[in-house]
PAVEX-334365 format. One record per atom (N, C-alpha, C): residue number from 0; chain; z, x, y negated. Coordinates in steps of 0.02 Angstrom, whole numbers, plus 50000, padded with zeros to 5 digits. Atoms other than C-alpha are relative to their C-alpha. Layout:
<nodes>
+-----+-------+-------+-------+-------+
|   n | chain |    zz |    xx |    yy |
+-----+-------+-------+-------+-------+
| NUM |     A |     Z |     X |     Y |
...
+-----+-------+-------+-------+-------+
</nodes>
This chain:
<nodes>
+-----+-------+-------+-------+-------+
|   n | chain |    zz |    xx |    yy |
+-----+-------+-------+-------+-------+
|   0 |     A | 49979 | 50041 | 50006 |
|   0 |     A | 54625 | 62230 | 52925 |
|   0 |     A | 50055 | 49977 | 49940 |
|   1 |     A | 49946 | 50010 | 50056 |
|   1 |     A | 54778 | 62255 | 52802 |
|   1 |     A | 49979 | 50048 | 49949 |
|   2 |     A | 50012 | 49946 | 50055 |
|   2 |     A | 54739 | 62345 | 52625 |
|   2 |     A | 50053 | 49992 | 49970 |
|   3 |     A | 49922 | 50001 | 50025 |
|   3 |     A | 54892 | 62397 | 52538 |
|   3 |     A | 49952 | 50049 | 49917 |
|   4 |     A | 50031 | 49961 | 50048 |
|   4 |     A | 54874 | 62458 | 52349 |
|   4 |     A | 50079 | 50002 | 49974 |
|   5 |     A | 49934 | 49958 | 50037 |
|   5 |     A | 54992 | 62558 | 52272 |
|   5 |     A | 50010 | 49981 | 49927 |
|   6 |     A | 49998 | 50001 | 50065 |
|   6 |     A | 55056 | 62544 | 52075 |
|   6 |     A | 50063 | 50019 | 49975 |
|   7 |     A | 49952 | 49960 | 50046 |
|   7 |     A | 55171 | 62617 | 51944 |
|   7 |     A | 50025 | 50056 | 49995 |
|   8 |     A | 50020 | 49928 | 50021 |
|   8 |     A | 55128 | 62791 | 51954 |
|   8 |     A | 50002 | 50015 | 49934 |
|   9 |     A | 50021 | 49960 | 50070 |
|   9 |     A | 55126 | 62891 | 51799 |
|   9 |     A | 50051 | 50083 | 49992 |
|  10 |     A | 49965 | 49918 | 50027 |
|  10 |     A | 55207 | 63026 | 51691 |
|  10 |     A | 50054 | 49980 | 49979 |
|  11 |     A | 49934 | 50020 | 50034 |
|  11 |     A | 55395 | 63017 | 51663 |
|  11 |     A | 50033 | 50085 | 49993 |
|  12 |     A | 49955 | 49931 | 50002 |
|  12 |     A | 55524 | 63154 | 51610 |
|  12 |     A | 50045 | 50037 | 50054 |
|  13 |     A | 49947 | 49975 | 49942 |
|  13 |     A | 55655 | 63251 | 51728 |
|  13 |     A | 50061 | 49956 | 49980 |
|  14 |     A | 49940 | 50037 | 50003 |
|  14 |     A | 55792 | 63142 | 51749 |
|  14 |     A | 49970 | 49961 | 49982 |
|  15 |     A | 50034 | 50058 | 50033 |
|  15 |     A | 55679 | 62983 | 51716 |
|  15 |     A | 49984 | 49960 | 50076 |
|  16 |     A | 49987 | 50038 | 49952 |
|  16 |     A | 55669 | 62844 | 51832 |
|  16 |     A | 49920 | 49958 | 49989 |
|  17 |     A | 50077 | 50009 | 49985 |
|  17 |     A | 55499 | 62772 | 51907 |
|  17 |     A | 49998 | 49941 | 50056 |
|  18 |     A | 50006 | 50019 | 49917 |
|  18 |     A | 55465 | 62631 | 52023 |
|  18 |     A | 49924 | 49965 | 50033 |
|  19 |     A | 50041 | 50014 | 49971 |
|  19 |     A | 55331 | 62606 | 52132 |
|  19 |     A | 49977 | 49939 | 50034 |
|  20 |     A | 50018 | 50092 | 49977 |
|  20 |     A | 55246 | 62441 | 52204 |
|  20 |     A | 49954 | 50023 | 50057 |
|  21 |     A | 50049 | 49986 | 49953 |
|  21 |     A | 55138 | 62447 | 52370 |
|  21 |     A | 50002 | 49912 | 50018 |
|  22 |     A | 50005 | 50073 | 49995 |
|  22 |     A | 55068 | 62255 | 52383 |
|  22 |     A | 49948 | 50000 | 50066 |
|  23 |     A | 50049 | 49995 | 49935 |
|  23 |     A | 54980 | 62228 | 52565 |
|  23 |     A | 49971 | 49920 | 50015 |
|  24 |     A | 50045 | 50059 | 50003 |
|  24 |     A | 54853 | 62108 | 52605 |
|  24 |     A | 50010 | 49961 | 50069 |
|  25 |     A | 50000 | 50021 | 49950 |
|  25 |     A | 54902 | 62073 | 52790 |
|  25 |     A | 50044 | 49904 | 49997 |
|  26 |     A | 49962 | 50066 | 50001 |
|  26 |     A | 54982 | 61896 | 52845 |
|  26 |     A | 50053 | 50006 | 50040 |
|  27 |     A | 49928 | 49991 | 49948 |
|  27 |     A | 55130 | 61969 | 52952 |
|  27 |     A | 50033 | 50066 | 49969 |
|  28 |     A | 49952 | 49945 | 50038 |
|  28 |     A | 55196 | 62084 | 52819 |
|  28 |     A | 50069 | 50011 | 50013 |
|  29 |     A | 49941 | 50012 | 49982 |
|  29 |     A | 55369 | 62035 | 52881 |
|  29 |     A | 50032 | 50042 | 50051 |
|  30 |     A | 49975 | 49991 | 49925 |
|  30 |     A | 55344 | 62120 | 53050 |
|  30 |     A | 49971 | 50075 | 49988 |
|  31 |     A | 50015 | 49944 | 50008 |
|  31 |     A | 55271 | 62274 | 52972 |
|  31 |     A | 50049 | 50062 | 49979 |
|  32 |     A | 49964 | 49954 | 50032 |
|  32 |     A | 55363 | 62444 | 52958 |
|  32 |     A | 49974 | 50027 | 49944 |
|  33 |     A | 50033 | 49958 | 50053 |
|  33 |     A | 55332 | 62532 | 52806 |
|  33 |     A | 50021 | 50065 | 49963 |
|  34 |     A | 49960 | 49934 | 50031 |
|  34 |     A | 55345 | 62693 | 52716 |
|  34 |     A | 49953 | 50046 | 49958 |
|  35 |     A | 50021 | 49973 | 50066 |
|  35 |     A | 55312 | 62798 | 52564 |
|  35 |     A | 49992 | 50075 | 50035 |
|  36 |     A | 50018 | 49943 | 49984 |
|  36 |     A | 55226 | 62975 | 52588 |
|  36 |     A | 49996 | 50031 | 49919 |
|  37 |     A | 50016 | 49962 | 50075 |
|  37 |     A | 55200 | 63111 | 52453 |
|  37 |     A | 49963 | 50064 | 50028 |
|  38 |     A | 50031 | 49929 | 49995 |
|  38 |     A | 55086 | 63262 | 52449 |
|  38 |     A | 49976 | 50029 | 49920 |
|  39 |     A | 50009 | 49964 | 50059 |
|  39 |     A | 55075 | 63376 | 52319 |
|  39 |     A | 49947 | 50071 | 50020 |
|  40 |     A | 50068 | 49952 | 49994 |
|  40 |     A | 54931 | 63511 | 52280 |
|  40 |     A | 50014 | 50040 | 50048 |
|  41 |     A | 50004 | 49966 | 49952 |
|  41 |     A | 54902 | 63615 | 52437 |
|  41 |     A | 50070 | 50011 | 50051 |
|  42 |     A | 49953 | 50009 | 49952 |
|  42 |     A | 55041 | 63558 | 52532 |
|  42 |     A | 50001 | 49945 | 50042 |
|  43 |     A | 50005 | 50039 | 49934 |
|  43 |     A | 55065 | 63446 | 52684 |
|  43 |     A | 50025 | 49922 | 49976 |
|  44 |     A | 49966 | 50069 | 50014 |
|  44 |     A | 55086 | 63256 | 52665 |
|  44 |     A | 50071 | 49990 | 50046 |
|  45 |     A | 49937 | 50006 | 49975 |
|  45 |     A | 55268 | 63221 | 52701 |
|  45 |     A | 50034 | 49923 | 49983 |
|  46 |     A | 49976 | 50071 | 50006 |
|  46 |     A | 55373 | 63066 | 52724 |
|  46 |     A | 50068 | 49997 | 49962 |
|  47 |     A | 49955 | 50012 | 50033 |
|  47 |     A | 55477 | 62997 | 52592 |
|  47 |     A | 50066 | 49961 | 50015 |
|  48 |     A | 49946 | 50055 | 49982 |
|  48 |     A | 55574 | 62842 | 52640 |
|  48 |     A | 49948 | 49970 | 50044 |
|  49 |     A | 50028 | 50086 | 49971 |
|  49 |     A | 55522 | 62699 | 52758 |
|  49 |     A | 50056 | 49958 | 50023 |
|  50 |     A | 49952 | 50062 | 49979 |
|  50 |     A | 55603 | 62540 | 52807 |
|  50 |     A | 49959 | 49955 | 50060 |
|  51 |     A | 50016 | 50024 | 49930 |
|  51 |     A | 55581 | 62445 | 52975 |
|  51 |     A | 50000 | 49932 | 49973 |
|  52 |     A | 50010 | 50058 | 50022 |
|  52 |     A | 55537 | 62266 | 52984 |
|  52 |     A | 50078 | 49961 | 50007 |
|  53 |     A | 49947 | 50044 | 50006 |
|  53 |     A | 55716 | 62235 | 53016 |
|  53 |     A | 50051 | 50020 | 49924 |
|  54 |     A | 49964 | 49961 | 50089 |
|  54 |     A | 55766 | 62319 | 52831 |
|  54 |     A | 50036 | 50075 | 50021 |
|  55 |     A | 49974 | 49939 | 49996 |
|  55 |     A | 55828 | 62490 | 52906 |
|  55 |     A | 49976 | 50048 | 49971 |
|  56 |     A | 50021 | 49940 | 50050 |
|  56 |     A | 55800 | 62640 | 52778 |
|  56 |     A | 50024 | 50080 | 50049 |
|  57 |     A | 50004 | 49939 | 49979 |
|  57 |     A | 55771 | 62806 | 52809 |
|  57 |     A | 49969 | 50053 | 49951 |
|  58 |     A | 50008 | 49959 | 50076 |
|  58 |     A | 55762 | 62956 | 52668 |
|  58 |     A | 49990 | 50071 | 50043 |
|  59 |     A | 50025 | 49925 | 50001 |
|  59 |     A | 55688 | 63131 | 52665 |
|  59 |     A | 50076 | 50038 | 49962 |
|  60 |     A | 49953 | 49974 | 50044 |
|  60 |     A | 55843 | 63247 | 52628 |
|  60 |     A | 49989 | 50017 | 49931 |
|  61 |     A | 50006 | 49972 | 50092 |
|  61 |     A | 55757 | 63310 | 52446 |
|  61 |     A | 50012 | 49918 | 49969 |
|  62 |     A | 49983 | 50063 | 50056 |
|  62 |     A | 55776 | 63124 | 52380 |
|  62 |     A | 50034 | 49959 | 50029 |
|  63 |     A | 49932 | 50047 | 49984 |
|  63 |     A | 55943 | 63054 | 52479 |
|  63 |     A | 50029 | 49987 | 49932 |
|  64 |     A | 49959 | 50006 | 50090 |
|  64 |     A | 56032 | 62979 | 52332 |
|  64 |     A | 49969 | 49982 | 49943 |
|  65 |     A | 50042 | 50003 | 50091 |
|  65 |     A | 55906 | 62957 | 52198 |
|  65 |     A | 49943 | 49963 | 50022 |
|  66 |     A | 50045 | 50068 | 50005 |
|  66 |     A | 55763 | 62847 | 52282 |
|  66 |     A | 50041 | 49945 | 50051 |
|  67 |     A | 49991 | 50054 | 49945 |
|  67 |     A | 55783 | 62686 | 52369 |
|  67 |     A | 49926 | 49966 | 50024 |
|  68 |     A | 50056 | 50053 | 49980 |
|  68 |     A | 55656 | 62591 | 52485 |
|  68 |     A | 50029 | 49932 | 49993 |
|  69 |     A | 49972 | 50058 | 49971 |
|  69 |     A | 55652 | 62407 | 52494 |
|  69 |     A | 49949 | 49964 | 49996 |
|  70 |     A | 50076 | 50034 | 49964 |
|  70 |     A | 55522 | 62263 | 52550 |
|  70 |     A | 50036 | 49940 | 49942 |
|  71 |     A | 49983 | 50078 | 50013 |
|  71 |     A | 55516 | 62090 | 52462 |
|  71 |     A | 49958 | 49972 | 50054 |
|  72 |     A | 50047 | 50042 | 49946 |
|  72 |     A | 55426 | 61991 | 52623 |
|  72 |     A | 49953 | 49939 | 49959 |
|  73 |     A | 50056 | 50047 | 50048 |
|  73 |     A | 55386 | 61845 | 52502 |
|  73 |     A | 49965 | 50009 | 49981 |
|  74 |     A | 50057 | 49977 | 50040 |
|  74 |     A | 55290 | 61958 | 52416 |
|  74 |     A | 49954 | 50047 | 50012 |
|  75 |     A | 50026 | 49953 | 49955 |
|  75 |     A | 55238 | 62055 | 52546 |
|  75 |     A | 49983 | 50067 | 49946 |
|  76 |     A | 49984 | 49944 | 50034 |
|  76 |     A | 55291 | 62200 | 52438 |
|  76 |     A | 50047 | 50046 | 50019 |
|  77 |     A | 49934 | 49976 | 49998 |
|  77 |     A | 55373 | 62346 | 52458 |
|  77 |     A | 50013 | 50064 | 49960 |
|  78 |     A | 49993 | 49973 | 50078 |
|  78 |     A | 55446 | 62460 | 52315 |
|  78 |     A | 50052 | 50068 | 50036 |
|  79 |     A | 49944 | 49923 | 49994 |
|  79 |     A | 55513 | 62643 | 52301 |
|  79 |     A | 50018 | 50018 | 49925 |
|  80 |     A | 49965 | 49991 | 50071 |
|  80 |     A | 55639 | 62654 | 52153 |
|  80 |     A | 50008 | 50080 | 50003 |
|  81 |     A | 49969 | 49933 | 50030 |
|  81 |     A | 55656 | 62834 | 52081 |
|  81 |     A | 50028 | 50017 | 49969 |
|  82 |     A | 49970 | 49976 | 50069 |
|  82 |     A | 55782 | 62903 | 51989 |
|  82 |     A | 50026 | 50058 | 50009 |
|  83 |     A | 49969 | 49941 | 50021 |
|  83 |     A | 55835 | 63056 | 51923 |
|  83 |     A | 49954 | 50057 | 50017 |
|  84 |     A | 50073 | 49948 | 49954 |
|  84 |     A | 55668 | 63133 | 51961 |
|  84 |     A | 50008 | 50066 | 49978 |
|  85 |     A | 50000 | 49923 | 50004 |
|  85 |     A | 55629 | 63319 | 51968 |
|  85 |     A | 49922 | 50009 | 49996 |
|  86 |     A | 50074 | 49995 | 50011 |
|  86 |     A | 55482 | 63408 | 51919 |
|  86 |     A | 49950 | 50022 | 50093 |
|  87 |     A | 50004 | 50005 | 49944 |
|  87 |     A | 55478 | 63442 | 52103 |
|  87 |     A | 49966 | 49962 | 50059 |
|  88 |     A | 50016 | 50070 | 49989 |
|  88 |     A | 55447 | 63260 | 52135 |
|  88 |     A | 49933 | 49984 | 49994 |
|  89 |     A | 50073 | 50024 | 50018 |
|  89 |     A | 55267 | 63270 | 52064 |
|  89 |     A | 49961 | 50005 | 50067 |
|  90 |     A | 50044 | 50003 | 49949 |
|  90 |     A | 55148 | 63222 | 52203 |
|  90 |     A | 49956 | 49925 | 49988 |
|  91 |     A | 50042 | 50074 | 49956 |
|  91 |     A | 55026 | 63076 | 52272 |
|  91 |     A | 50050 | 49974 | 50028 |
|  92 |     A | 49938 | 50031 | 49958 |
|  92 |     A | 55136 | 62956 | 52334 |
|  92 |     A | 49958 | 49935 | 50037 |
|  93 |     A | 50018 | 50037 | 49959 |
|  93 |     A | 55071 | 62861 | 52489 |
|  93 |     A | 50011 | 49942 | 50027 |
|  94 |     A | 49968 | 50053 | 49959 |
|  94 |     A | 55111 | 62685 | 52547 |
|  94 |     A | 49957 | 49987 | 50069 |
|  95 |     A | 50026 | 50004 | 49913 |
|  95 |     A | 55084 | 62670 | 52749 |
|  95 |     A | 50056 | 49924 | 50024 |
|  96 |     A | 49974 | 50066 | 49943 |
|  96 |     A | 55115 | 62505 | 52852 |
|  96 |     A | 49980 | 50014 | 50067 |
|  97 |     A | 50006 | 49996 | 49943 |
|  97 |     A | 55133 | 62513 | 53043 |
|  97 |     A | 50001 | 49931 | 50019 |
|  98 |     A | 50006 | 50086 | 49971 |
|  98 |     A | 55099 | 62351 | 53147 |
|  98 |     A | 50003 | 50019 | 50070 |
|  99 |     A | 50007 | 50013 | 49921 |
|  99 |     A | 55103 | 62310 | 53327 |
|  99 |     A | 49972 | 49944 | 50034 |
| 100 |     A | 50033 | 50042 | 49953 |
| 100 |     A | 55001 | 62216 | 53421 |
| 100 |     A | 49959 | 49974 | 50061 |
| 101 |     A | 50019 | 49993 | 49924 |
| 101 |     A | 54962 | 62176 | 53600 |
| 101 |     A | 50020 | 50068 | 50008 |
| 102 |     A | 49986 | 49928 | 49983 |
| 102 |     A | 55067 | 62338 | 53625 |
| 102 |     A | 49948 | 50049 | 49980 |
| 103 |     A | 50022 | 49967 | 50034 |
| 103 |     A | 54946 | 62417 | 53521 |
| 103 |     A | 50030 | 50005 | 49927 |
| 104 |     A | 49973 | 49971 | 50043 |
| 104 |     A | 55006 | 62524 | 53367 |
| 104 |     A | 49931 | 50002 | 49936 |
| 105 |     A | 50061 | 50004 | 50047 |
| 105 |     A | 54884 | 62496 | 53193 |
| 105 |     A | 50032 | 50039 | 49941 |
| 106 |     A | 49993 | 49966 | 50056 |
| 106 |     A | 54903 | 62621 | 53043 |
| 106 |     A | 49960 | 50000 | 49933 |
| 107 |     A | 50060 | 50005 | 50078 |
| 107 |     A | 54839 | 62588 | 52866 |
| 107 |     A | 50056 | 50039 | 49948 |
| 108 |     A | 49986 | 49974 | 50066 |
| 108 |     A | 54845 | 62680 | 52705 |
| 108 |     A | 49994 | 49992 | 49932 |
| 109 |     A | 50028 | 50005 | 50063 |
| 109 |     A | 54835 | 62659 | 52536 |
| 109 |     A | 49977 | 50059 | 49968 |
| 110 |     A | 50038 | 49938 | 50024 |
| 110 |     A | 54743 | 62760 | 52409 |
| 110 |     A | 50052 | 50050 | 49959 |
| 111 |     A | 49944 | 49968 | 50029 |
| 111 |     A | 54904 | 62822 | 52330 |
| 111 |     A | 49991 | 49990 | 49914 |
| 112 |     A | 49991 | 50011 | 50068 |
| 112 |     A | 54967 | 62829 | 52152 |
| 112 |     A | 50019 | 50076 | 49979 |
| 113 |     A | 49955 | 49937 | 50039 |
| 113 |     A | 55010 | 62994 | 52040 |
| 113 |     A | 50063 | 49996 | 49981 |
| 114 |     A | 49929 | 49975 | 50061 |
| 114 |     A | 55181 | 63051 | 51991 |
| 114 |     A | 49991 | 50051 | 49975 |
| 115 |     A | 49984 | 49932 | 50010 |
| 115 |     A | 55198 | 63182 | 51891 |
| 115 |     A | 50069 | 49998 | 49955 |
| 116 |     A | 49921 | 49986 | 50046 |
| 116 |     A | 55378 | 63233 | 51817 |
| 116 |     A | 49989 | 50059 | 49958 |
| 117 |     A | 50003 | 49946 | 50056 |
| 117 |     A | 55371 | 63353 | 51660 |
| 117 |     A | 50017 | 49978 | 49942 |
| 118 |     A | 49956 | 49974 | 50070 |
| 118 |     A | 55445 | 63410 | 51504 |
| 118 |     A | 49929 | 49993 | 49941 |
+-----+-------+-------+-------+-------+
</nodes>
């Protein structure tokens, strides 16, 4: 029911910035909890940042102070602003949506966008 499309990934130099976008197709986006995850080669997929339907945010310690998650409900879009990027931020970044209907939780994933931080 919900399609997520990430964009904004690419190659950036250390210390640079990048903004990722995730557009959702659902009709109740404002009720979704959204998150950004990342997965580097041969590593597990880890939570980077999350934002609730009420706007509360949480961040992984490794990105705290550098990354900012936000949402624009009018555009059905969640963003991840990434500043002061480091080579260790290199990974495929995935958008995730969580929604509940009649007490049942549903999770949806985007296909990911590559972020490479290298000089």
